C-alpha positions as CSV (number, residue, x, y, z in Angstrom):
1,M,-108.3,-17.9,-14.3
2,K,-105.3,-16.8,-16.3
3,V,-101.8,-18.3,-15.9
4,I,-98.3,-17.8,-17.3
5,I,-96.5,-21.0,-18.2
6,T,-92.8,-21.2,-19.1
7,V,-90.9,-24.1,-20.5
8,V,-87.1,-24.4,-20.7
9,G,-84.9,-27.3,-21.7
10,K,-82.5,-28.8,-24.2
11,D,-84.1,-28.6,-27.6
12,K,-85.6,-31.7,-29.1
13,K,-88.6,-32.7,-31.2
14,G,-92.0,-32.9,-29.7
15,I,-91.8,-30.3,-26.9
16,V,-94.4,-27.9,-28.3
17,A,-96.8,-30.8,-29.2
18,G,-96.3,-32.5,-25.8
19,V,-96.8,-29.4,-23.7
20,S,-99.7,-28.0,-25.7
21,G,-101.5,-31.4,-25.6
22,K,-101.0,-31.6,-21.8
23,I,-102.3,-28.1,-21.3
24,S,-105.4,-28.9,-23.3
25,S,-106.0,-32.1,-21.3
26,L,-105.9,-30.0,-18.1
27,G,-108.7,-27.9,-19.4
28,L,-106.6,-24.8,-20.2
29,N,-106.7,-22.8,-23.5
30,I,-103.5,-21.3,-24.9
31,D,-104.3,-17.6,-25.4
32,D,-100.8,-16.5,-26.5
33,I,-97.5,-18.2,-27.1
34,S,-93.9,-17.4,-27.9
35,Q,-91.0,-19.8,-28.3
36,T,-87.4,-19.6,-29.5
37,I,-84.2,-21.6,-29.5
38,L,-81.4,-19.9,-27.6
39,D,-78.1,-21.6,-28.5
40,E,-79.2,-25.3,-28.0
41,F,-82.0,-24.6,-25.5
42,F,-85.7,-24.4,-26.1
43,T,-87.6,-21.7,-24.4
44,M,-91.3,-21.1,-24.5
45,M,-93.7,-18.7,-22.7
46,M,-97.4,-18.8,-22.9
47,V,-100.5,-17.2,-21.4
48,A,-103.2,-19.8,-20.8
49,S,-106.7,-19.5,-19.3
50,S,-109.7,-21.4,-18.2
51,D,-113.3,-20.2,-17.7
52,E,-113.7,-22.9,-15.0
53,K,-112.2,-22.8,-11.5
54,Q,-109.0,-24.8,-11.4
55,D,-106.9,-26.3,-8.6
56,F,-103.7,-24.3,-9.0
57,A,-101.6,-26.7,-6.9
58,A,-102.8,-29.7,-8.9
59,L,-102.0,-27.9,-12.2
60,R,-98.5,-27.1,-11.0
61,A,-97.9,-30.7,-9.9
62,E,-99.2,-32.1,-13.1
63,L,-97.1,-29.8,-15.3
64,E,-93.9,-30.2,-13.2
65,S,-94.3,-34.0,-13.4
66,F,-95.1,-33.9,-17.1
67,G,-92.0,-31.7,-17.8
68,E,-89.7,-34.1,-16.0
69,G,-90.9,-36.9,-18.3
70,L,-90.4,-34.7,-21.3
71,G,-86.9,-33.5,-20.1
72,V,-87.9,-29.9,-19.7
73,K,-88.6,-27.6,-16.7
74,I,-92.2,-26.3,-16.7
75,N,-93.2,-23.5,-14.4
76,I,-96.7,-22.0,-13.9
77,Q,-97.6,-18.8,-12.2
78,S,-100.9,-17.0,-11.7
79,A,-101.3,-13.9,-14.0
80,A,-102.9,-12.2,-11.0
81,I,-99.4,-11.9,-9.4
82,F,-98.2,-9.8,-12.3
83,D,-101.4,-7.7,-12.3
84,A,-100.9,-7.0,-8.5
85,M,-97.3,-6.0,-9.0
86,H,-98.3,-3.3,-11.5
87,N,-101.0,-1.9,-9.2
88,I,-98.7,-1.2,-6.2
């Protein structure tokens, strides 16, 4: 299973540490990551994966809830969607 995760919010300390810790606790590995500050907003995009089958709806709910507590918006999408778009 491979996913694309995006994180956007007002920049503050601890976002990368918090999100990466949460992703690890959910059994995902960060394969690639990019982050930047645009004006005063933090943006991060990552590719994460798991060798084990994961409940995608549960992952989405966990990350959205965690993001709210951290003050950022976290979105997760299956990488299979992007693969399918390029095979049409």
